[in-house]
NUTI-122740 format. One record per residue: residue number from 1; residue in three letters; x, y, z of N, C-alpha, C, O, CB in turn. Coordinates in steps of 0.2 Angstrom, whole numbers. Glycine has a CB too. Example, Ala and Ser with C-alpha at 12.3 -4.5 7.8 and 13.67 -1.06 7.14 Angstrom:
    k    r    npx    npy    npz   capx   capy   capz    cpx    cpy    cpz    opx    opy    opz   cbpx   cbpy   cbpz
    1  Ala     66    -28     39     62    -22     39     66    -16     39     71    -17     42     57    -22     45
    2  Ser     64    -11     35     68     -5     36     64      0     39     67      6     40     70     -3     29
***
This chain:
    k    r    npx    npy    npz   capx   capy   capz    cpx    cpy    cpz    opx    opy    opz   cbpx   cbpy   cbpz
    1  Unk    -52     43    -76    -51     49    -72    -46     54    -75    -42     57    -72    -48     47    -65
    2  Unk    -46     54    -82    -42     58    -85    -44     66    -84    -49     67    -82    -41     57    -93
    3  Unk    -40     70    -86    -41     78    -85    -42     79    -78    -46     84    -76    -47     80    -89
    4  Unk    -38     76    -74    -38     78    -67    -32     78    -63    -27     75    -66    -43     73    -63
    5  Unk    -31     80    -57    -25     81    -53    -26     77    -47    -31     77    -44    -24     88    -52
    6  Unk    -21     73    -45    -21     69    -39    -15     71    -35    -10     72    -38    -21     61    -41
    7  Unk    -15     70    -29     -9     71    -25     -8     64    -21    -12     61    -19    -10     77    -20
    8  Unk     -2     63    -21      1     57    -17      5     59    -12     11     60    -13      5     52    -23
    9  Unk      3     59     -6      7     62      0     10     56      4      8     50      4      2     65      5
   10  Unk     16     58      7     19     53     11     26     56     14     27     62     12     21     47      7
   11  Unk     29     53     19     35     55     22     41     54     17     45     58     16     36     52     29
   12  Unk     40     48     14     45     46      9     53     46     12     57     50      9     45     50      3
   13  Unk     54     44     18     60     45     21     64     38     23     64     36     28     59     48     28
   14  Unk     67     35     18     67     37     10     62     34      6     58     29      9     74     35      7
   15  Unk     61     36      0     57     33     -5     59     26     -6     65     24     -7     56     37    -11
   16  Unk     54     21     -7     55     14     -8     52     12    -14     48     16    -18     52     10     -2
   17  Unk     54      6    -16     51      3    -22     43      3    -22     39      3    -27     54     -4    -24
   18  Unk     40      2    -16     33      2    -15     30      8    -16     25      9    -19     32     -1     -8
   19  Unk     33     14    -13     31     20    -15     31     22    -22     26     24    -25     35     26    -11
   20  Unk     36     20    -26     37     21    -33     31     17    -37     29     20    -42     44     20    -35
   21  Unk     30     11    -35     24      8    -38     18     11    -37     14     12    -43     24      1    -34
   22  Unk     16     14    -32     10     18    -31     10     24    -35      5     26    -38      9     20    -23
   23  Unk     16     28    -35     16     34    -39     16     33    -46     12     36    -50     23     37    -37
   24  Unk     19     27    -49     19     26    -56     12     24    -58      9     26    -63     23     20    -57
   25  Unk      8     20    -54      1     18    -56     -3     24    -55     -8     25    -60     -1     13    -51
   26  Unk     -2     28    -51     -6     35    -50     -5     39    -57    -10     42    -60     -5     39    -44
   27  Unk      1     39    -59      3     43    -65     -1     40    -71     -2     44    -76     10     43    -66
   28  Unk     -2     34    -71     -5     31    -77    -13     32    -76    -16     31    -81     -4     24    -77
   29  Unk    -16     34    -71    -23     35    -70    -25     43    -70    -31     44    -72    -25     33    -63
   30  Unk    -20     47    -69    -22     54    -69    -17     58    -74    -12     56    -75    -21     57    -62
   31  Unk    -20     64    -76    -16     68    -80    -10     71    -77     -5     72    -80    -20     74    -83
   32  Unk    -11     73    -70     -6     76    -66     -6     73    -59    -11     72    -56     -6     83    -66
   33  Unk      0     71    -57      1     68    -50      6     73    -47     11     74    -49      3     61    -50
   34  Unk      4     75    -41      9     79    -37     11     75    -31      6     74    -27      6     86    -35
   35  Unk     17     73    -30     19     69    -25     21     74    -19     25     79    -20     26     65    -26
   36  Unk     18     74    -14     18     79     -8     22     76     -3     20     71      1     11     81     -6
   37  Unk     29     78     -2     33     76      3     31     80     10     32     86     10     41     77      2
   38  Unk     28     76     14     25     79     20     29     79     26     34     75     27     18     76     22
   39  Unk     29     84     31     32     84     37     28     81     42     22     82     43     35     91     39
   40  Unk     30     76     46     26     73     51     30     74     58     35     71     59     25     65     49
   41  Unk     28     78     62     31     79     68     32     73     73     36     73     77     27     84     72
   42  Unk     28     68     72     28     62     76     34     57     73     35     52     76     21     58     75
   43  Unk     37     59     68     42     54     65     49     58     66     49     64     65     41     52     58
   44  Unk     54     54     67     61     57     67     64     55     60     65     49     58     65     53     73
   45  Unk     65     61     56     67     60     49     74     59     48     78     62     52     64     66     45
   46  Unk     76     55     44     83     54     42     85     59     37     91     61     37     84     47     39
   47  Unk     81     61     32     82     66     27     78     72     28     73     71     30     81     62     20
   48  Unk     81     77     25     77     84     25     71     83     20     72     79     16     82     90     24
   49  Unk     66     87     21     61     87     15     64     89      8     62     86      4     56     93     17
   50  Unk     69     93      8     72     95      1     76     89     -1     75     87     -7     77    101      2
   51  Unk     79     85      3     83     79      1     78     74     -2     79     71     -7     87     77      7
   52  Unk     72     73      2     67     68      0     64     70     -7     63     66    -11     62     68      5
   53  Unk     63     76     -8     60     79    -14     65     77    -20     63     74    -25     59     86    -14
   54  Unk     72     78    -19     77     77    -24     78     70    -25     79     67    -31     84     80    -22
   55  Unk     77     66    -20     78     58    -21     72     56    -25     73     51    -30     78     54    -14
   56  Unk     66     58    -24     60     55    -28     61     58    -35     60     54    -40     54     58    -25
   57  Unk     63     64    -36     64     66    -43     70     62    -47     69     61    -53     66     74    -43
   58  Unk     75     60    -43     80     56    -46     77     49    -49     80     46    -53     86     54    -41
   59  Unk     72     47    -45     69     40    -46     64     40    -52     62     35    -54     66     37    -40
   60  Unk     61     46    -54     56     46    -58     57     51    -65     52     54    -67     49     48    -55
   61  Unk     63     51    -67     64     55    -73     59     54    -79     58     59    -83     71     55    -75
   62  Unk     57     48    -80     52     47    -86     45     48    -84     41     48    -89     53     40    -88
   63  Unk     43     50    -78     36     51    -77     35     59    -78     35     63    -73     34     49    -69
   64  Unk     33     61    -84     33     68    -85     27     71    -83     27     78    -82     33     69    -93
   65  Unk     22     68    -80     16     71    -78     16     71    -70     11     72    -67     10     67    -80
   66  Unk     22     70    -67     23     69    -60     27     75    -57     33     76    -60     25     63    -57
   67  Unk     24     79    -53     28     85    -50     29     82    -42     25     79    -39     24     91    -50
   68  Unk     35     84    -39     37     83    -33     38     89    -29     42     94    -31     43     78    -32
   69  Unk     34     90    -23     34     96    -19     35     94    -12     33     89    -10     28    101    -21
   70  Unk     37     99     -8     37     98     -1     31    103      2     30    109      0     44    100      3
   71  Unk     27    100      6     22    104      9     21    103     17     21     97     19     15    103      6
   72  Unk     20    108     20     20    108     28     13    111     30     13    117     31     26    111     31
   73  Unk      8    107     30      1    110     32     -4    105     31     -3     99     30      0    116     28
   74  Unk    -10    107     31    -16    102     30    -16    100     23    -16    104     18    -22    106     32
   75  Unk    -16     94     22    -17     90     15    -23     93     12    -23     94      6    -17     83     16
   76  Unk    -29     93     15    -35     95     12    -34    102      9    -37    103      4    -41     94     17
   77  Unk    -31    106     12    -30    113     10    -26    113      4    -27    117     -1    -27    118     16
   78  Unk    -20    109      4    -16    109     -2    -20    106     -8    -19    109    -13    -10    105      0
   79  Unk    -24    101     -7    -28     99    -12    -32    104    -15    -33    105    -21    -32     93    -10
   80  Unk    -35    108    -11    -40    113    -14    -36    119    -17    -38    121    -23    -43    117     -8
   81  Unk    -30    120    -15    -25    125    -18    -23    123    -25    -22    128    -29    -20    127    -13
   82  Unk    -21    117    -26    -19    115    -32    -24    112    -37    -22    110    -42    -13    110    -31
   83  Unk    -30    112    -35    -36    109    -39    -36    102    -39    -39     99    -44    -35    112    -45
   84  Unk    -33     98    -35    -33     91    -35    -40     88    -33    -43     91    -28    -28     88    -30
   85  Unk    -42     83    -36    -49     80    -34    -48     73    -31    -53     70    -29    -53     79    -41
   86  Unk    -42     71    -30    -40     64    -27    -34     64    -23    -29     68    -25    -40     59    -33
   87  Unk    -34     61    -18    -28     59    -14    -27     52    -15    -31     48    -14    -29     61     -6
   88  Unk    -21     50    -17    -19     43    -18    -15     40    -12    -10     43    -10    -15     42    -25
   89  Unk    -18     35     -9    -14     32     -3    -13     25     -5    -17     21     -7    -18     33      3
   90  Unk     -7     22     -3     -5     15     -4     -7     12      2     -5     14      8      2     15     -6
   91  Unk     -9      6      2    -11      1      8     -7     -5      7     -7     -8      2    -18      0      8
   92  Unk     -3     -6     12      1    -13     12     -3    -18     15     -2    -24     13      8    -11     16
   93  Unk     -6    -17     21    -10    -22     24    -16    -19     28    -17    -13     28     -5    -26     30
   94  Unk    -20    -23     31    -26    -21     34    -24    -16     40    -28    -12     42    -30    -27     37
   95  Unk    -18    -17     43    -16    -13     48    -16     -5     46    -16     -1     50    -10    -15     51
   96  Unk    -14     -4     40    -14      3     37    -21      6     36    -22     12     36    -10      2     30
   97  Unk    -26      1     35    -32      4     33    -36      8     38    -38     13     36    -37     -2     31
   98  Unk    -36      6     44    -39     10     49    -37     17     50    -41     22     50    -39      7     56
   99  Unk    -30     18     50    -28     25     51    -29     29     44    -31     35     45    -20     25     52
  100  Unk    -28     26     38    -29     29     32    -37     31     31    -38     36     28    -27     25     26
  101  Unk    -41     26     33    -48     27     33    -50     34     37    -54     38     34    -52     21     35
  102  Unk    -48     34     43    -49     40     47    -47     46     44    -50     51     44    -45     39     54
  103  Unk    -41     46     41    -38     52     38    -42     54     31    -43     60     30    -30     51     35
  104  Unk    -44     49     28    -49     50     22    -55     54     24    -57     58     21    -50     44     18
  105  Unk    -58     51     29    -64     55     32    -63     62     34    -67     66     33    -68     50     38
  106  Unk    -57     63     37    -56     69     40    -54     74     34    -57     80     33    -49     69     45
  107  Unk    -51     72     29    -49     76     23    -56     77     19    -56     83     17    -45     72     18
  108  Unk    -60     73     19    -67     74     15    -71     79     19    -74     83     16    -71     67     15
  109  Unk    -71     79     26    -74     84     30    -71     91     29    -75     96     28    -74     82     37
  110  Unk    -64     91     28    -61     98     27    -61    100     20    -61    106     19    -54     97     29
  111  Unk    -62     95     15    -62     98      8    -67     93      5    -65     87      2    -55     98      5
  112  Unk    -73     94      4    -78     90      1    -77     88     -6    -80     84     -9    -85     93      2
  113  Unk    -72     92    -10    -71     91    -16    -66     86    -18    -64     85    -24    -70     98    -20
  114  Unk    -63     83    -13    -57     78    -14    -60     71    -11    -63     71     -6    -51     81    -10
  115  Unk    -58     66    -16    -59     59    -14    -52     56    -12    -47     57    -16    -63     56    -19
  116  Unk    -52     51     -8    -46     47     -6    -47     41    -10    -52     37     -8    -45     47      1
  117  Unk    -42     39    -14    -42     32    -17    -36     28    -14    -31     31    -13    -41     33    -25
  118  Unk    -38     22    -13    -33     17    -10    -31     13    -15    -35     10    -18    -36     14     -4
  119  Unk    -24     12    -16    -21      7    -20    -18      2    -16    -14      4    -12    -17     11    -26
  120  Unk    -19     -4    -17    -15     -9    -13     -8    -10    -17     -7    -10    -23    -19    -16    -13
  121  Unk     -4    -11    -13      3    -11    -15      4    -18    -18      0    -23    -17      9    -11     -9
  122  Unk      9    -19    -23     11    -25    -26     13    -30    -20     16    -28    -15     17    -24    -31
  123  Unk     11    -36    -21     13    -41    -16     20    -41    -14     21    -43     -8     11    -48    -19
  124  Unk     25    -40    -19     32    -41    -17     34    -35    -12     39    -35     -9     36    -41    -23
  125  Unk     29    -30    -11     31    -24     -7     27    -23     -1     27    -18      3     31    -18    -11
  126  Unk     23    -28      1     18    -28      6     21    -27     13     18    -24     17     14    -34      6
  127  Unk     27    -29     14     30    -29     20     35    -23     21     38    -21     26     34    -35     22
  128  Unk     36    -20     15     41    -14     15     39     -8     17     33     -5     16     43    -13      7
  129  Unk     44     -5     21     43      2     24     49      6     24     54      3     24     40      2     31
  130  Unk     49     12     24     55     16     25     59     15     31     65     14     31     53     24     25
  131  Unk     55     14     37     59     12     43     63      6     42     68      5     45     54     12     49
  132  Unk     60      1     39     63     -5     38     69     -5     34     74     -8     36     58    -10     35
  133  Unk     69     -1     29     75      1     24     80      4     28     86      2     28     72      5     18
  134  Unk     78      9     33     83     12     37     86      7     42     93      8     43     80     18     41
  135  Unk     82      3     44     85     -2     49     90     -7     46     95     -8     49     79     -6     53
  136  Unk     88     -9     40     92    -14     37     99    -11     35    104    -14     36     89    -17     30
  137  Unk     98     -5     32    104     -1     30    109      0     36    115      0     35    102      5     27
  138  Unk    106      2     42    110      3     48    114     -3     50    119     -2     54    105      6     53
  139  Unk    112     -9     48    115    -15     50    119    -18     45    121    -24     45    110    -20     52
  140  Unk    120    -13     40    124    -15     34    121    -21     30    125    -25     27    131    -17     36
  141  Unk    115    -21     30    111    -26     26    110    -23     18    111    -18     17    104    -28     29
  142  Unk    109    -28     14    108    -26      7    101    -24      6     96    -27      7    109    -32      2
  143  Unk    100    -17      4     94    -14      3     92    -13     -5     87    -10     -7     93     -7      6
  144  Unk     96    -16     -9     96    -15    -16     89    -18    -19     87    -15    -24    101    -19    -20
  145  Unk     86    -22    -16     79    -25    -19     73    -20    -16     68    -22    -18     78    -32    -17
  146  Unk     75    -16    -11     70    -12     -8     69     -5    -11     64     -1    -10     71    -12     -1
  147  Unk     75     -2    -13     75      5    -15     78      5    -23     81      1    -25     79      9    -10
  148  Unk     76     11    -26     79     11    -33     87     12    -33     90     15    -28     76     18    -36
  149  Unk     90     10    -38     97     10    -38    100     17    -38    105     19    -35    100      7    -44
  150  Unk     96     22    -41     97     29    -41     99     32    -34    102     37    -34     92     32    -45
  151  Unk     96     29    -29     97     33    -23    100     28    -17    101     30    -11     90     35    -20
  152  Unk    101     22    -19    103     17    -14    109     19    -10    110     19     -4    105     10    -18
  153  Unk    114     22    -14    121     24    -11    119     30     -6    123     31     -1    126     25    -16
  154  Unk    115     35     -9    113     41     -5    110     38      2    112     41      8    108     45     -8
  155  Unk    106     33      2    103     31      9    109     28     13    109     29     19     98     26      7
  156  Unk    113     23     10    118     20     14    123     25     17    125     25     23    122     15      9
  157  Unk    125     30     13    130     35     15    126     39     21    130     41     26    131     40      9
  158  Unk    120     41     21    117     45     26    116     40     32    118     43     38    110     47     24
  159  Unk    114     34     32    114     30     37    120     29     41    121     29     47    111     23     36
  160  Unk    126     28     37    132     27     39    135     33     43    139     33     48    137     24     34
  161  Unk    133     39     40    136     45     43    132     47     50    135     51     54    134     51     38
  162  Unk    127     43     52    123     44     58    125     40     63    123     40     69    116     44     57
  163  Unk    130     35     61    132     30     66    137     33     71    140     30     76    135     24     63
***
């Protein structure tokens, strides 16, 4: 799939080792990957979109073919605007699949030129979610094995400031 552009959307609130695994693998498959930090009105965010963009950038300095942006709108439209032919979604478990499958069909209807590709997460990250990281951090638990060292303290500081 060389000579192509993929987008890797998510809330990334905060970015986890599971997210970075998917981003890194996508970067190895495509010439360019655009990580799209999306706004989800159904979620209460801990970090602003700009903060999430900066945290991801801190974690991927060696991935030269990865760009990180914030976008607030239809993903299918963004894919068309940037020339992406693929949307990369990570799946942790079968429970993720039904929702992601529905989104893939919707995006295909809105933009027939884009395909959704599902990557299964590494087994060590199958249970990991941003909300779990926030919960563990809020109870002063050790999140060092769940998030990159480059942003661990940022997460702890934000969680502690909200107490």
